[in-house]
N, C-alpha and C positions, 0 to 999 in steps of 0.2 A: 268798758266793753272791749273785747279783743276783736279788733277790726279784721284780723287775718281770717276769722271765722266767716266773715261776710264776703270774702273773695272767692270767685269761682276758679280755683286753681286747676291746672291740667291734671287729669287722673287717668292712668292706664297701667295695666299689668303687662303690656307688651315690653319684653326685656330690652334693655339698652344694648347688651352684648348678644351677638348672634349665636355663639357657641355652635357653629355649623357642623364641625366634625362629629359631634355627639348627636345633634338633633336630626340631621339630614337622613341618616339610615333609618331612623324611626319613621320619619315622614314617608320615605319611599316604601317602607313595609306597609304602611297604611294605604298608600296609593295602590299597591299590588292587591292587598286584601279587599279593597273596594273596587277593583277592576276599573281604574280610572281611564286607561287607554280605550277599553271597550266602551265605557260610558261616553267618552269624547266622540267616538265613531257613531254611537247610537244617536247622540244629540245632533250630529251634522248630517245624518242620513238624508238623502234627497237633494243635498246641495251639489253645486258643480264639483266634479272630481278634481283633485290636485295630486299628482303623483311625483314625489321625489323618489327616484330609483337609486337604491344604495349600491355603490361600487363595493364589491366584497373585499375586505381586508384578508390577508393571508392568515390561516389558522395556525400560528406558531409563535409561542412566546407571549410575554406580558405586553401590555400596551405601553407605547412611548408617547411623548407629548404631541407628536404629529397625529397619532390616532385620535387623541382627545380633541385637538383642533378640528379635525375632520368631522367627527361625529357630533360635536357640539354645534358646529355650523349647520349641519343637517337638521338638528333638533330645533334650532332657531326657526328654520324655514317651516317645518311641519307643524310646530306648535303655533306659530303665527297664523299660518293658513287656516288652521282649524278654528281660530278665533277671529277670522276675517272673511267669513262667508263661504268657506270651502269644506269639502269632505276630504280629509287628508290622511289616508292610511299610510303607515310606514312599516315596510318589511325589511329588517336588516338581513344582510347576507354574509356568507363566508366562502372564500376561495380555498380549496382544500387539496388539490392535486399538485404534483411537482416535486422537484429535487429536494428542497429544504426538509420535507418530511422524511423522504428516503434517507437523507444524510443524518437527520436527528435520530432515527431509529438505529442506524448502524453505528453511529458514533456515541451518542448520549446513552441510548438504551442497550447498546452492545448486542443488537440482534444480528445473528449470523445468517445472512441471506442464503448462503450456500446450502444450509440445512433445511430451508423452506422451499416449497413450491412457489411459483409466481403468485398464485391465488392466495396462498397462506400469508405471503409477505404483504400483499395488497390489503388483506384483512387487518393486519397489524397496523398498516398505514392509516386505514380508516378509523380504527379504534383510537389511535394517537390523535388524529385530527379532531375527533369528536370530544376528546378530553380537552384539547386546546380551545375548542369552541366554548365549552362550558366555562373555562377559566376566563376567557376574554368577554364572554357575555356578562358575567357578573361585574367585571370591571367597567364595561360600557354602561351598565345600569347604574353603577355608582356615580357616574357623571350626571345622572338625572335625565338620560336620554330615554324618551318615551317611544314605544313601538311594540310590534308584535313579537316580542322576544321568545315566546313559547313556540312560535311557528316561523322561524327564519328560513330563508332559502339557502341551501348548501349545495355546492357543486358536485358532491359525491352521492347525493340522494338519487333514488331510482327515477323519480319523475323528472329531475333536472337532466340526468344523463340521457334519458329518453328524448327530451326536447332538443338537446344538443345534437343527437344523431339526426333528428329531423332537419335541423339547420344545415348540417353537412350534406344530407341527401338532397335538399333543395338546391344548394349551390352546385353539387355534382350534376343534377338534372339540367341546370342551365349551362353546363359546360365550363364552369369556373374552377373545377377541381381537376388536377392532372398530376401524373407522376413523371418525374424527369430527373436526368442526371445533370447537375450543375453545381458550381462551387457555392457553398453557403457558409455562413459564420459557423465555425465548429469550435466547441469548447472541449479541449482534451481533459480538462479537470472535471467536467460533468459528463464526458463521453457522449455528447449529444449535439445535434444541430441546434442553432439558436436563431430566433427571429431578430430583426433589427431592433425591436422594442426591448430586447434582453441584452443589448450592448451598452456599455458605458465606456467613456474614454478617460484614460489615465496616462500620465507620463511614463515612458519606458525607455531604458537605455538600450540602444541597438547598434550593431556594427553597420557602418556605411561603406560600401565597396564599389569601386569602379573596375569592371571586368572587360577584357578584350575577347571578341569572337572573330576568329580568322575566316575570311571569305574563301570558299573553295570553288564557287561557280558565280562569276560576276555577270553572267547573262549579257555579255557584250557592252555592258555599261561600265563595269569595272574590270581591272586586269586579273584580279585574284590575288590573295596575299594581303590585301588591305584588311583592317580590323574595325568592326563595329565596336563602339564602347557603350556598354550598358551600366546603369547605376541602380543599386538595390540596397535596401536595409534588411533584407531577408535572405542572407546567403544560403540558408537551409532549402530554399526553393530552387536553387541552381540545378540539382539533380533532376528536377521535373521540367527544366527548360526544353521547349520544343520550337521556339521561334524568337524573332525580334520584330517588334512592331514599329513602323514609321508612319508619320502622318502624310497622306498623299499630296497635300498642298504646301508643306514646309520645304524650305530650301535646305539641302544638306551639303556638307563640304568634305572633300578628301583633304586631310591636312598632313603634310610631311613633317615628322618630328624625328630628327636624326635619321636612322635607317628604316623607321616604321612609317606606315601611312594609316591614319585613323579616320573613321567616319563619325561625325557628329552633326547635329543641327547647326546651321550657320549662326543662328541668333544666340546659341549657347556656347559657341566657341570661346569667347573671352572668359566666361566663367569656368569652363572645363580647363582651359589652358592655365588659368590661375590655380585651380584646385590641384592639377597634376604637375605644377611647376614647370611647364614647357617654356623653353626659351626660343624666341623667334620661330613660332610655328608657321609653315608656308602652305597656303591654300593652293592645291594643284588641280582641283576640279570642283565644280558646283553642279548639283543636279536636284530635280524635284523628287520628293519621296516616291510619287507614283511610278517614276522611271525605274525604281529599284525593286519593283514587285517580283517576288519569287526568287530573288537572289538567294543563294545558299551559303550558309556559314557552318563552321564545325563547332560542335559542343566542346567546351574547354577540356573536359576529361572523360567523356564517354564517346564511344565510336558511333556517333549518330549526327544527323543533320539538324541545323537550326535554321528554319525557313524565314525569310523576310516577308512580312505581311503588312498590309496597309489598314490602318484603323483611325477612325475619327477621335478615339479616346485619348490619343497621344497629345500631350501638352508640352509647352516650353516654359512652364513655371519653374522647373528645377530639373536636375539630371542632365541627360545628353540629347534628348529627343529621339533616342533609340531605346525602345522599352523591352526589357527582358520579359518574355511571354511564356508563362507556365499555366496552361489552360486548366490544370487540376487545382490551381491555387489562387485564381483570380477571376472575377466575373467578367470583366472586359476581355481578359485573356481568353476565357472560355468561348465567348461569342465570336471574337475575331478568328480564333482557330477553327471554330465550327464552319465558318464561311469557306475556309480553305480545306475542309475535309479532314482536319486533324482532331483525333479523339483526345479527350483529357487523360493525362497521366497523373495519378495521385498516389505517390509511393509512401504515404503516411497513413497509419491506421487510426482507429477511433480513439486510441489512447495518446496519439501524437508521436507514435514511434515509427521509425522508418521500416518499410518492408523490404523484401528481396528485390523489389523493383528499383531500389536505389543501391546498386552494388557498392560495397565498401562501407556502407553506413547502416546496414541492417541492424535492428535492435536498439539503435540510438534514439533518444528523445530529440525531437526536432530542434529545440533550442540549444541543446548541448552539442548538436552537430554543426552549429555555426562555425566553431573554431576549426575542427578538422577539415571542413569543406573550404574555408578560407585558406588554410595551410596548403591544401591540394591545389587550389588556384595559383598560389604563389609558386608552388613546386613546378607547375607546368608553364609558368611565365605568363599566365593570363591576368594575374592580379596587378592592377596599376596603382591602386591606392586603398588603404584601409584606415578608417578612423572611427570614432564612436560618437554617436549623437543621442540627445534625449529628445523624444518627440511624443506626440499624443497618439495613443495606440488603443485599438479596441480590446475591451476586457469583458469577461462574463460577469453580468451584474449580480449573480448570486455568489460565485466563488471568488470574485475580484481577481481572477487570474487571466493572463492573455489568451486571446482566441486566435484561430488561424482561419484562412479560407481553405475549404477542402471540398473537392468535387465528389458528391455522393448521390445516390439515388434517393430522392425525397418526394414527399407529397407537397404540392403547392396550391394555393389559391391564387388565381390569376387576377390580381387587382386591376391590371391595365385594361381588362375587358369591360369593366364597369366603373373605371376611374372617373370619367366625366360626370357620371351620375353622382358619385360621392362629392366631387368638387362643387356641383350645383347645390347639393344639400348643405354643404359647409357655408355657402354664401347666404343661404336662406335662414339659417339658425341664428339665434341671439347668443353672443359670446360676452362673458363677464370674467376678466377684462377683455376689451375689444381685440387686443393683440393675439388672443387665443385663436381667432379665425385665421390670421396670417400664418401662425405657427403650424396648425394642423393642415391648412391648405398646401403649404410648401412641402410638408412631409408626404402627403398623398400624391401631390403632383409628380414627385420624383420616384414614386414607388412602382415597381413592375409586378413583382410576385411576393407572396407571403409564404414562407416555408412553414408549414403547419404540422410536419411530422417530427416526432422526438423519439430517440432510441432509448426510452426509459420504460419503467414498469408501472409507476404509480400515476395513472391518468386514464382518460377515456380513450378506449381503443379506436383506431381508425377502422370503420366498418366496411372493409373491402375484402372480397374473396378473390382467389386466383383460380383460373382454370388450369387444365393440364398443360396448356400451351403458355402458361405464366401470364396470360392476359388478365388485367384487373377486371373484376365484375362488380359494378355498382348499378343496381336497377331500382325502380320505385318499389318493386316487390321485396327486394332484399332489405332495403332501408326501412320500410314499414315494418317488416318482420323483426329486424334487430331492435328497432325502437320499442316495439311491443314487448319483446323479451326482456330488454333492459328495464322497462317500466314495471314488469312483474318480478324479475329476479335480480336486477342490478347488473352492472357491467362485468363483474368478476366471472360470469359464466363464459365470457369470451376466452378466458384463459383456462377454464375448466372443461368446457365441452369441445367435442370435435367440430370441425367446420361443417360437416353434413348435418349435425344436430342444430346448428345455428341458422341453417338455411330453411326456407319454407318447405313444407312437406312436398315431395315430388318435384322439387326444383330441378330444371335441366338447363343446360347452356351449350351452345355450339362450341365453346372453348373447352368443354370437358365431355367428349363423346362417351367416355367410360364412367361418367358420373362421379369423378374424384375431384375434390376441391381442397384448397388450402386457404389459410386466412392471413391477413396482414398482422404483423407483430408490433409495429410501431404504435405509439399513442399520439394524441393530438397535443399541440402547443397549448399550454395553460391559458394563453390569451384567447384561444378559441373557446375554452370552457367559459371564462367569465364574459367573453364577448357574445355568448349565446343567451345571456340572462334576459334579454328583451323577449325572447321566445318562451323561456322557461317561467319567467316571473310576470312580465307585463301582459303576456297573452295567457299564461297558465294559471295565474292567481285571480281569485274572485276580487271584485272591486278595484281591478287594475285595468290599464289599457295601454296600448302602444300607439303613438309615441308617449313617453313620460314627459312631464312638464319640465323637469330639470334633472340633470346629472351634476353632481358636485364632487370633485376630487382634487388631489394635489396636482401641481403643474407637470409632474412627471407622467401623468396619465394621458397627455396629448399623444405620446408615442405608445401608450398602453391601452387602458380600457376605453377611453374616448374613441381611440382609433379602431380597435378590434370590434367594438360594438357597432360603430358606424359602418365598417366594412361588411360585417355579416348581415346587418339589418338592410343596408342598401342592396346587397346581393340577393337577399330573399324577398324583400318587399318593395324595393325601389325608393324607400324613404328612410330618413335618419330615425333612430329610436328615441330621440329627444328633441325638444323645442328650444331649450335653453341649456347652455353649458357654463358652469361656474367653476373656476379653478382657484386654489389657494397655494401660497408659497410654502417654503420649508421653515421649520422652527430652528432658530439660532439662539445662542446665549446673549447676555446683555451687551457684550462687545461685538456682536455680529459674527461670532465664530460658530462653526458646526459643533454640535455636541459630541463629545467622545469621553469614554471612561478614563482615558489617559490624561485628558485635560481636567478631569474632575468637574466638568461644567454641565453634567446631565441633570435635567429637571424631570423627575419621574412623577407621573400624574397621581399615583397612589399616595406618594409622600405629601403632595400638595393637599390632597383630600384629607389626610390625617391631621395636617397642621393648620390648614386654613378653611377647607370645605370646598365642595363642588361649585357652589355659587360664585366663589372668588375666582376659580379657574374659568368658569363660564363668563364672568364679567371681564376677565382678561381677554378672552376670545372676542368679546364685543368691542373691546377698547382698541384693538390693533387693526391696521389696514391689511387684512388677511390676504388680499389678492397679490401682495408682494411678500417677500420673505419676512417673517415676524420674529421679534426678540422676546425672550422670557428669562427672568432671573429672580432671585429672591428679592432684590431691590424693586424690580418692576412689579412683582406681586404685592409688595408692601404698599406701593403707590396705589394699586388697584384696590387694596384692602381699605385704604384711607377714603377713597371715593365711595366704596361700599358703605363705610361707617357713616359718611355724610348723608347718603341716600336713606339709610336705615333710620338715622336720627330724625330726618325730615318726616318720614312716615310716623315715627313714634310721637313727634310733636303734634302732628295733625290728629292722630288717634286720640291723644290725651285731651285735645281741645274739642273733640266732638263726643266726649264720653256721655254728656247729658243731651245728646241730639238724637232724636228719633226721626229718621227721614220721612216716615209715614205721616207724622203730624206736625213736625217742626219746620219742614222745608218751606222756604220762601219762594213764591212764584218768580220766574225769571224776570218778568217785567217789573216786579216790585223790588228787585235787588238794588242795593246801593250801587251807585255808578262805579265806584272803585272796585267793587266785587264783580260787577259785570266786566269790567276791564280785565281783571285777573282771569275770569272765565274765558274771555277772548284770547288772552295770552296762552291759556291751556289749549284752545282750539288750534292755535298756530303751531304749538309743539306737536299736537296729535297729527296734524296734517303732514308735517315734516317727517315725523317718526314713521307713519304709515307708508309714505313715499319711499323712505329708506328701506323699510322692510320689503316693499315690493321690488326694489332694485337690488336686493341681496346685499345691502350696505348696512353695517352694524356699528361701526365706530362713530358715524354721525349721531346715531341714537344714544350711544353712551355719553357723548359730549353734550348733546342737547339736553338730555334729561339731567345730567349732572349740573349743567349751567342753570337750568330752570330751577332746580332745587337750591342751588347756592345763591343765585343772583335774584331771580324774581321772587322766590319764596323766602329763604332764610334772611336775606339782606333787606327785604322790603315787606312782603305781605305778612309773613309770620311774625315779623318784628313789631310793626306798628299796631297790629291787631291785638296784641296782648293788652293794650290799654282799653280795649273794648270787651274782649272775651273774659278777662279776669274781673273787670271793674263794674261793667253794667249788670243790670238785673238779668236773671236767667232767660227770660223770654223777650228781652229787649230786641226790637226789630233789627237794629244794626248788628247785634250779636248773632241772631239767627241768620241773618243775611250772609255774614262771614262764614258761619258753620255750614250753610248750604253749599257754598263754593268750596270750602275745605273738603267737604264730603265728595264733591264731584272731582276735584283735583286728585284727592287721594285714590278714589276708586279707579279713575282713569290712568293714573301713573302706575298703580299696581298692575292693571291689565296690560299696559304697554310694556312693562318689564317682565311679565310672566314668561314669555318665551325665553328670556335671557337668564333670569334668576328665579326659577319656578319654586324652589324650596322656600325662599324668603317671601315670595309673593303670596304663597299659600299661608305662611305663618301670619303675615300682616292681615290677610283676608279674614282669618278667624276672629280678629278683634274689631272688624268693621261692623257697626250696628246696622241691623236690617239688611245685611248683604243679600243680593238677589239670588245667589246659588250657594250650594254647600262648598264648592270649589271654584276658585277664580278661573282655572283652566277650562271650566265648563261654561264660560261666558264668552261674549264677543267684545273685541276692542271697539269702542265707539268711534264712529266716523266724525271728522271735524264738521262743525256747522257754523253758521253765521250768528254771532251773539249781538254785535252792534250793527243795527240797520243804519244808524245815524253816523255817517262818516266823520262829521265835525266833532262829535263826542269822542270818537276814537282818536282822531288827530289831537284833541285837547290832551288826552291822557298820555299819548306818546310824547307830546312836547313837555308835559309836566315831568315825566321821568328824566328828561335831559336837564331841565331846570333843577330838579332835585339833586342831580350829581354836583351841580355848582354849589348848592347849599351844604351838601355833605363835605365838600372840600373846605368850605369856610369853617364849618364846625371842627373839622380835623385840625385845621391850623390854629383855631382858638383853643382847642384842647392842648395842643403842643405848646401854646403860648401861656398856658396856665390861667386863661381867662375863665374857662369852665372845667369841670371834671366830666361828669356824665352829660350826655346831650340834653337830658331833661332839666338840667340847671339853666339851659340857655333860653334866651329870647332872641329871635332873629328879626331884623328889619330888612325888607327886600325891596329893591328899586328895579323894575323891569327896564331892559334896554330897548325894548321895541313893543309895539302895540299888541302883537300876537301873545307875547309872554305876559303882558299886563292882564289881558283879557282871560288867559288861561288861569292865572293865579287867583284872580278875582272870582272865578267860577268853580274853584275847588273848595268844597266844604271840608271843615275840620282840618285845615291846612297844617296846623301845628301838630296834630296827631300823625299825619302822614310823614311829617319830617322828624317825628319823635323829639320835639322840643316843647317847652311849656308855653311859648308864645310866638306867634308869627304875624308880623304886620307887613302888609303890602302898601307902600306909599309912593308918592310921585317923586319925592327927593328926600335925601337924608345926608347928614354929615358923617364923616369917619367910616364910609363904606369902602369895601374893596371890590375891584372889578373882576368879574368872571365872564364866561362865554355869553351867557344870556342875561345875567343879572349883576347888580351891585349888592353886596351883602354886608350887613353889620351884625356881629355876634356880641352879645353882652350877657352878663349874668342876670337872670330874671329876678326882679326886685321882690317878688312874692315869696311867701313861706311854702315849704314843702308839705304837701298833704300826706298825712300818716298812712292813708289807705292806698292812694294811687301813685304817690311819689312825684306827682306833677306840682311844680311851683305855681301858686296862684294867689292873687290879691284877695280872693274870697275866703281863704283859710282864716278861721276865727269869727266869721260872720254869723255862723249858726251857734246859738247859745248851748244847744244840747250836745253838739259835736264840734267844739271849737278847734279840734286838731284836723278837721276835714275841710276840704274845699266844698263849695256849694253843690257841685255835681254829686260827690260821694255822700254828702250829708243827706241829699234828697233820696238816693238809692237806699241808704241804710234805713232811713225813716219809713220809707214805703214798704220795704221788703224784709227788714230784719229786726224791727221793734214792734212791740205791742202785741 
């Protein structure tokens, strides 16, 4: 008789290899055809709503690995919530306005703007953006991200722009919107104002100069002829100098150096003396800054005064304590000059080129003028020192080129008017990680105004009209009308229609007695666009609500979308648009370096998908501590692939061993399960509880590690290993066999469900092979909640202790194997002497001890010779004296006792006789 035929060996068609790059697209096609997203919403209708509101990526170019990290994390959340008691719709969005698309059209597409009207150019921008969205949408779907991809929100659509106008109008109604002249960050390379959120700091080499301003009127404090020394790293701003600022409370000194007398802050005298190589400077007078108020100095090379002003902004961290003040090129300078009735002078145009207000430098680019201006200072004897320094300097985040401060007339949102409300909301919200709260709090605390106007074409126009007296007109009536017009026609009409046609019929204003109106030509900051999404989407979309449960974006969005959304929402509603904020870090290479084409270390999502599959990339996202910067490389992805292989093989083994198990008729009632099986069911509950808690806290690496460890340690090394001796050997309907299969089934289905949000393609593939599955798709089920399996604490403690004792025995077996005492563990017989009463009792109450230890014999005795001491027990390992059974491979003295089956042990002979003969 061929005893192999009597073994119940594992059987499954579930493939060992995932072949994900080929299979995943087919699976996603099937999901689309079967409307899985819509079915998931229909299934959860009526449950509590959970809204993750998507921060819109910019519609330009292919996805990079940061995009993948972001969207996959969001997908973890929405998929989990829909399997955990919530109704969780997900509407993806896109940000579509702004300079990059204008630049792409003029540079890449070679569009000649001069030959097009503004409306025609904007139409081309819109067409380009929509093509980019189509491209990115397909790439996001390839990552397995589930959502309403056919109906995303897009910042250029009519309904969205209409909602944005309403947000602007509501803020204007509350008095938060105003137009004013003040210095703002200006990007000559973009020819537009920038908000603080659009500034990045990079190192820049700049001239560092010390310049003397001679006093012409000392106001009875000074004699005249003394010289204030200023220090600046922007010589190009000297033509715009209108004053010198001193701190009212600092002490200043007149210092005699040879035939000159110089004025500097007393505390900075040693540093200045060293910098200017003064020998034996003599202090001839000391005075408080406030005493020097309104002293007059002479501009170094223009025939005009430079007034001494008092300002709290002056510091003694560096320089001279006498601050060069050009109100057209600095915020502090602007405000201190305003107090003294001095208007801003800004002799630099939108391209960064000097105008005729800077005689001698007209037509020069500001940065190129540094050299001739410095030479002029030297020529007139005002330059005391020139050197070059490298320092951190503000740059345009899009063009990566330096910015300047430039006083221009701009539209502002006055953050300071409702800043305390924002700060109160920041304190109320939950932040993941916690430091996000401090980061945003400090940003808002120091913020005065938000410059919301941009001198560009491609964006949402600022819906303001002007009367004949140039007064801005913003009323409830005009805002409502423009919002309705945009909802019907889109914002292009602002550039196509005359002002009178954009106003309500019969509109009149005291500012236009003749009924003539003009309109604003600036557009809104793109952060105002995306920052209005709470109105356009959370309020505007069915099945949504404001506030959202969570916003999740990269850590750069504390100054971006988190900030602008919070500002507009608090301004309009008094409340934050979100309850929880989650941020993730940036993606780096395996060595912690930024990715760049020049370094050749760029990991492209599409390439990973073609080589390894989306589930590997998704599993990588789950494996990292995403709240800090994360690393990715080919080697790291290989390690993740190895973990995936282990998890997949665990699934395959369990599937193969429940091939003959029908849960409807073969399931063993929980109370009737073997105790070891109930213990493994208990271990599963522990994993489930921990996994659900991690999902609830937006933490995924603990899930990755816990499930991997459960598969490797609890299952592969223990439960799946010792159970072979029962599953393969016992009769099909043997109670112990069905008990194990019942728990295998529960472990398998629970693990699949727990991993569905992370690796949905694989989860659905495994689910197809699960006998008697409760639904067609696992993503249309719920993740079970952990429950109590062991009411008896003593029984649980017994098994916990046994697992520790087992470790001792495994060490002893490993040492015996190394010492050539045994080969495989089934050749062994172990003799165990407990070191304490608890261990002895535990071992005596464990049935089938030899099977659990995967040995052929296990004796628990009070004493024995030749044992080795371990933590809980003394162990002796020897080769089992019995013969090896041909069917189960266990060594047993009963082999040969049965005359019909002399090659078998008595257990196997009994099974064969009862079930396979006759």
